[in-house]
C-alpha positions in Angstrom: -5.1 20.9 -44.1 -5.1 21.2 -40.8 -9.0 22.0 -40.7 -11.0 18.9 -41.5 -14.4 18.0 -41.2 -15.4 16.5 -37.6 -16.5 12.7 -38.4 -18.3 10.8 -35.8 -15.7 9.8 -33.1 -14.7 13.1 -32.9 -18.9 14.6 -32.7 -18.9 12.3 -30.3 -16.4 12.6 -28.0 -17.0 16.7 -28.0 -20.4 15.5 -26.5 -19.0 13.1 -23.9 -15.7 14.9 -22.7 -15.9 17.8 -24.5 -12.8 17.6 -27.1 -12.6 19.7 -30.1 -11.9 17.8 -33.4 -8.2 19.3 -33.9 -7.1 17.9 -29.8 -8.6 14.7 -30.4 -5.0 12.9 -31.7 -3.6 14.8 -29.2 -5.8 14.0 -26.1 -5.9 10.3 -27.4 -2.4 10.1 -27.6 -1.7 11.6 -23.8 -4.1 9.0 -23.0 -2.5 6.0 -24.1 0.9 7.4 -22.4 -0.2 7.8 -19.0 -2.0 4.5 -19.6 1.4 2.9 -20.4 3.3 4.8 -17.3 0.5 3.5 -15.4 0.8 -0.3 -16.4 4.4 -0.4 -15.9 4.1 0.9 -12.7 1.5 -1.7 -11.7 3.1 -3.8 -13.2 6.2 -2.9 -10.3 4.6 -2.7 -7.7 3.2 -5.8 -6.9 7.1 -6.8 -7.0 8.2 -4.0 -4.8 5.5 -4.7 -1.9 6.3 -8.7 -2.4 9.7 -7.8 -0.8 8.9 -5.4 2.0 6.5 -8.8 3.5 10.1 -10.0 4.0 11.1 -7.4 6.0 9.8 -5.8 9.5 8.5 -2.7 10.4 11.2 -1.2 11.7 13.4 -1.9 8.1 10.6 -0.7 5.9 10.1 2.3 7.9 14.2 3.2 7.0 13.4 2.7 3.9 10.5 5.0 4.3 13.2 7.7 5.0 15.6 6.8 3.0 13.1 7.1 0.2 12.4 10.8 1.4 16.4 11.6 1.2 17.3 9.7 -2.3 13.4 11.9 -3.6 15.5 15.0 -2.8 18.7 14.3 -4.2 16.5 12.9 -7.3 14.8 15.7 -7.9 18.4 17.9 -7.7 19.4 16.0 -10.3 16.2 16.5 -12.5 16.4 20.6 -11.8 20.4 20.0 -13.3 19.4 17.9 -15.9 16.1 20.7 -16.8 19.0 23.6 -16.9 21.3 21.5 -19.2 18.8 19.4 -21.3 17.0 20.8 -24.4 13.3 20.5 -23.8 12.6 17.8 -26.6 15.1 15.6 -25.2 14.6 15.9 -21.5 10.7 13.9 -21.3 11.6 11.0 -23.1 15.0 10.9 -21.5 13.3 10.3 -17.6 11.6 7.8 -19.3 14.8 6.1 -21.1 16.4 6.5 -17.8 14.0 4.4 -15.8 13.5 2.1 -18.3 17.9 1.2 -18.6 17.8 1.3 -14.7 14.7 -1.8 -14.2 16.8 -3.3 -16.8 19.8 -3.1 -14.9 18.0 -4.4 -11.6 17.2 -7.2 -13.5 20.2 -8.3 -14.4 22.0 -7.2 -10.9 19.7 -9.8 -9.2 20.8 -13.2 -11.3 23.1 -15.0 -10.0 23.3 -13.0 -6.6 22.8 -15.3 -4.0 22.5 -13.0 -1.6 20.1 -10.0 -3.0 18.5 -8.6 -0.1 20.5 -5.1 -0.8 20.1 -5.1 -4.0 16.2 -5.8 -2.9 15.9 -2.8 -0.6 17.7 -1.0 -3.1 15.4 -1.5 -5.7 12.5 -1.0 -3.0 13.3 2.3 -2.8 14.4 3.1 -6.7 10.8 2.0 -7.6 9.4 4.4 -4.7 10.9 7.1 -6.5 9.5 6.1 -9.5 6.0 6.0 -8.9 6.1 9.7 -7.6 8.8 11.0 -10.7 7.4 9.6 -13.4 3.3 11.1 -12.8 5.1 14.5 -12.2 6.9 14.9 -15.2 4.2 13.1 -17.0 1.8 16.3 -15.8 4.8 19.0 -16.2 4.7 17.8 -19.7 0.9 18.2 -20.0 1.3 21.7 -18.8 3.7 22.2 -21.5 1.3 20.8 -24.3 -2.2 22.3 -23.8 -3.2 26.0 -22.9 -4.9 27.1 -19.5 -8.3 26.9 -20.9 -7.5 23.1 -22.3 -6.6 21.9 -19.8 -9.5 22.7 -17.7 -11.7 20.7 -20.3 -9.3 18.2 -21.1 -6.9 17.5 -18.1 -9.9 14.8 -16.6 -10.1 13.1 -19.6 -6.1 12.6 -19.9 -6.7 11.2 -16.1 -8.5 8.9 -17.0 -5.9 7.5 -19.1 -4.2 6.5 -15.7 -7.2 4.8 -14.8 -7.2 2.7 -17.5 -3.4 2.0 -17.5 -4.2 1.2 -13.6 -6.7 -2.2 -14.3 -5.0 -3.1 -16.9 -0.9 -3.1 -15.3 -1.8 -5.3 -12.6 -2.9 -8.3 -14.4 0.2 -9.4 -15.5 1.7 -9.9 -12.8 -1.6 -11.9 -11.6 -1.7 -13.6 -14.0 2.3 -14.7 -15.3 4.1 -13.9 -12.2 4.5 -17.8 -11.0 5.3 -18.6 -14.4 7.8 -15.8 -15.3 9.1 -14.9 -11.7 9.2 -11.4 -10.1 12.6 -10.0 -11.8 11.3 -11.0 -15.2 8.8 -8.2 -14.5 11.3 -6.1 -14.2 12.5 -6.0 -17.8 8.6 -6.2 -18.6 8.2 -3.3 -16.9 11.2 -1.6 -18.6 9.8 -2.4 -22.3 6.6 -1.0 -21.3 8.7 2.2 -20.6 10.3 2.9 -24.0 7.0 3.0 -25.5 6.5 6.4 -24.2 9.5 8.0 -25.8 7.8 7.9 -29.3 4.6 9.3 -28.1 6.3 12.3 -26.0 8.1 12.8 -29.2 5.1 12.6 -31.5 2.8 15.0 -29.6 5.7 17.5 -29.2 4.6 17.2 -33.4 0.8 17.5 -32.6 1.4 20.8 -30.4 2.1 22.6 -33.4 0.0 21.0 -36.1 -2.8 19.9 -34.7 -3.0 22.3 -31.2 -1.4 25.4 -32.7 0.1 25.8 -29.1 3.7 27.4 -30.6 3.0 30.5 -29.1 2.1 29.4 -25.2 5.9 28.8 -24.7 9.0 29.2 -26.3 10.1 27.1 -29.2 10.6 23.2 -27.8 12.7 21.7 -30.5 15.7 23.9 -29.4 14.6 25.8 -25.8 16.5 24.6 -22.6 15.3 25.9 -19.6 18.0 27.7 -18.0 18.7 28.8 -14.8 20.0 27.4 -11.3 19.2 24.1 -11.6 18.5 24.2 -7.9 15.6 26.8 -8.3 12.7 24.9 -7.7 14.1 24.4 -3.9 14.0 28.2 -3.7 11.5 28.6 -5.6 8.9 26.9 -3.4 10.3 28.5 -0.2 10.2 31.4 -1.3 6.1 31.3 -3.1 3.4 31.6 -1.3 1.5 30.5 -4.3 4.0 26.8 -4.2 4.2 26.9 -0.6 0.0 26.8 -0.4 0.3 23.7 -3.0 2.6 22.0 -0.8 0.5 22.3 2.3 -2.5 21.1 0.4 -0.2 17.3 -0.5 1.1 17.6 3.2 -2.4 17.7 4.6 -3.1 15.4 1.6 -0.2 13.1 2.4 -1.4 12.6 6.2 -5.1 11.6 5.7 -3.3 8.5 3.1 -1.3 7.9 6.1 -4.3 7.3 8.5 -6.6 5.9 6.5 -3.8 3.0 5.1 -3.0 2.6 8.8 -5.9 2.4 9.8 -7.2 0.3 7.4 -3.6 -2.4 7.9 -4.2 -2.9 11.7 -8.7 -3.7 11.6 -7.8 -5.7 8.1 -5.1 -7.8 10.6 -7.8 -8.1 13.2 -10.9 -9.3 11.0 -8.6 -11.3 8.4 -6.1 -14.2 10.0 -4.8 -14.9 6.6 -3.0 -13.2 3.6 -4.8 -14.4 1.0 -7.8 -13.1 2.9 -6.7 -9.4 3.2 -5.1 -9.8 -0.3 -8.7 -10.5 -2.0 -10.7 -7.3 -0.3 -7.8 -5.2 -0.8 -7.5 -6.1 -4.5 -11.3 -5.6 -4.7 -10.4 -2.0 -2.9 -8.1 -1.4 -5.6 -10.8 -2.7 -8.4 -13.8 -0.4 -7.7 -11.1 2.6 -7.2 -10.0 2.3 -10.2 -13.2 1.8 -11.9 -14.7 4.9 -9.9 -11.5 7.0 -11.0 -12.1 5.9 -14.9 -15.9 6.4 -15.0 -15.7 9.7 -12.3 -12.3 11.2 -14.6 -14.1 10.0 -18.2 -17.8 12.3 -17.8 -17.5 14.3 -14.9 -14.9 15.9 -13.5 -14.6 18.5 -16.3 -18.1 19.3 -16.0 -17.1 20.0 -11.7 -14.6 22.1 -12.5 -16.6 24.1 -15.2 -19.4 23.9 -13.1 -18.1 24.9 -9.8 -14.9 26.4 -10.1 -11.4 25.3 -9.3 -12.0 26.2 -5.4 -15.0 24.0 -5.0 -13.3 21.8 -6.9 -10.5 21.5 -4.6 -12.3 21.1 -1.6 -14.9 18.9 -2.1 -12.9 15.2 -1.7 -11.0 17.1 1.4 -14.4 18.2 2.9 -16.2 14.8 2.0 -13.4 12.9 3.6 -13.9 15.2 7.0 -17.8 14.4 7.1 -16.6 10.5 6.6 -14.1 10.8 9.5 -16.5 12.1 11.3 -18.7 9.0 11.4 -16.0 6.6 11.6 -15.2 8.1 15.1 -19.0 7.1 15.8 -18.6 3.9 14.7 -15.1 2.1 14.0 -16.3 -0.2 11.5 -13.7 -2.5 9.3 -16.7 -1.3 6.3 -16.1 2.5 6.9 -12.7 2.5 6.5 -12.7 0.8 3.6 -15.7 3.1 2.4 -13.5 6.0 3.2 -10.3 4.2 1.6 -12.3 3.7 -1.3 -13.4 7.5 -1.6 -10.5 8.9 -0.8 -8.2 7.1 -3.5 -11.4 7.3 -6.4 -11.5 11.0 -5.4 -8.2 12.1 -5.2 -7.4 10.1 -8.9 -10.5 10.9 -10.2 -10.8 14.7 -9.1 -8.1 16.3 -6.7 -5.1 15.1 -8.9 -6.1 17.1 -12.2 -7.3 19.9 -10.6 -4.1 19.9 -8.6 -2.4 20.0 -11.6 -4.2 22.5 -13.8 -2.6 24.7 -10.8 0.2 24.5 -12.8 -0.6 25.6 -15.9 -0.4 28.8 -14.2 3.4 29.5 -13.7 6.1 29.2 -15.6 8.2 27.1 -17.4 10.6 26.8 -14.9 8.9 26.9 -11.9 6.5 23.9 -13.5 9.2 22.0 -14.5 11.7 22.8 -11.5 9.5 23.6 -8.5 7.0 20.7 -9.2 9.2 18.3 -9.0 10.0 19.2 -5.6 6.8 19.1 -4.6 5.6 16.5 -6.5 8.3 14.1 -4.8 10.4 15.6 -2.0 7.0 17.6 -0.3 4.8 13.9 -1.1 8.2 11.9 0.3 8.5 13.8 3.1 4.7 14.1 4.0 4.6 10.4 3.8 7.7 10.4 6.5 6.6 12.8 8.6 2.8 11.5 8.8 3.5 7.8 9.7 5.6 9.5 12.5 3.3 11.2 14.0 -0.2 9.2 13.5 2.3 6.2 15.5 3.1 8.7 18.0 -0.4 9.0 18.6 -1.5 5.9 18.8 1.7 4.1 19.9 2.6 6.5 22.0 0.1 8.7 22.9 -2.4 5.8 23.1 -5.4 7.2 21.1 -8.0 4.7 19.9 -9.3 4.6 16.5 -12.2 6.9 17.2 -10.3 10.0 18.5 -7.7 9.0 15.6 -10.9 9.4 13.4 -11.3 13.1 15.1 -7.8 13.8 14.7 -8.1 13.0 10.7 -11.7 14.8 10.5 -10.0 18.2 11.8 -7.0 17.7 9.4 -9.2 17.0 6.2 -11.4 20.3 7.7 -7.7 21.9 7.1 -7.1 20.3 3.8 -10.2 21.7 2.1 -9.6 25.2 3.5 -6.4 25.3 1.7 -7.9 23.6 -1.5 -10.4 26.5 -1.5 -7.6 29.3 -1.0 -5.5 27.4 -3.9 -8.6 27.6 -5.9 -9.6 31.3 -5.6 -5.8 32.3 -6.3 -5.8 29.7 -9.5 -9.3 32.1 -10.7 -7.8 35.0 -9.8 -4.1 34.4 -12.0 -6.5 33.2 -14.4 -8.7 36.1 -14.8 -5.8 38.4 -14.8 -4.1 36.4 -17.9 -0.5 37.1 -16.2 1.9 34.2 -14.9 3.3 33.5 -11.6 6.6 35.3 -11.0 8.5 34.7 -8.1 
């Protein structure tokens, strides 16, 4: 009895989000999966950032570079696991491992008088988790749905991350004083247990609801074999993957620019940490509301109507225009608006579209090269762009207006790369052939 008469909920979801009745359970559970993951992350994020406020800028910068190296090692270990572990255990195993690690941190800090070293290790580890859990999630989504389904469904599923981002921060905001920040580690670990069961059930629904068992090899028995370090080789030798990496690097460059300018202007206009926290909290709230709304009702329609080339280039070109405005009007309000547009646009439009790019590659590429791009390249971009922008401001002495002009050029290049990627994806989709090395 796989065919069921669509009920009101199914008809409504198909109308507003283009979800077919046989896809509804899988999409709702995928939504719940990323919701839970993002809620766990936003429980841990303020714990991490509260630690960083106690350290000097030099110490934090050093940790950023350590984070990049740890990310590279983590990707290599993950590649080894991909080649050795059956797929049905791989994704839930990753989340179980992170949950266990946060339990270990909780007990590791209890009773320790000088906990600075453990705190710094935790800071780096949570930063790795912040990208790793999302990368693994989208790899799993790419293996669950077909390319046609991803165009319709990924935007709605991505809205679950925004919902989790709205709910997750409420836990530390309401209970941090009563429970203590260490207990939040334990709460996040408990939250991360739920994705394990969801992943296992989604693998079941792939066959009984989605009927996508022919898309890939049998998940219940297959291992993704090959060289565990093949992801690094795939990345540096494949023009398509290199273009995706360039897209990520340009994104991180723009993100670093807006972040540092926001930080500097907030310090000028607001004297206390509480005032700056209130402003940033409002930015987070607006970003998540916009992301949720756009992702639920607009992104999939943008992709279908305008195509991937326009979708990937849309936010970069908007940011380029905004940075040109900032070059002539270097105001805090303009920076904050840019931050909202950049983050909401990325989470609701650019990120889901970027994840669709990986539906065009084979399974080994998806699970080995994708983490290299999502984690190692991303963190490397953070490190390089922060050094570059600090050199241009502190070293060369460029002001906000000049830096905005530089940023506009970078954003324009980001848009050109996005358009190129979108066209490549469209050609590959038309040919109905997976990308090979």
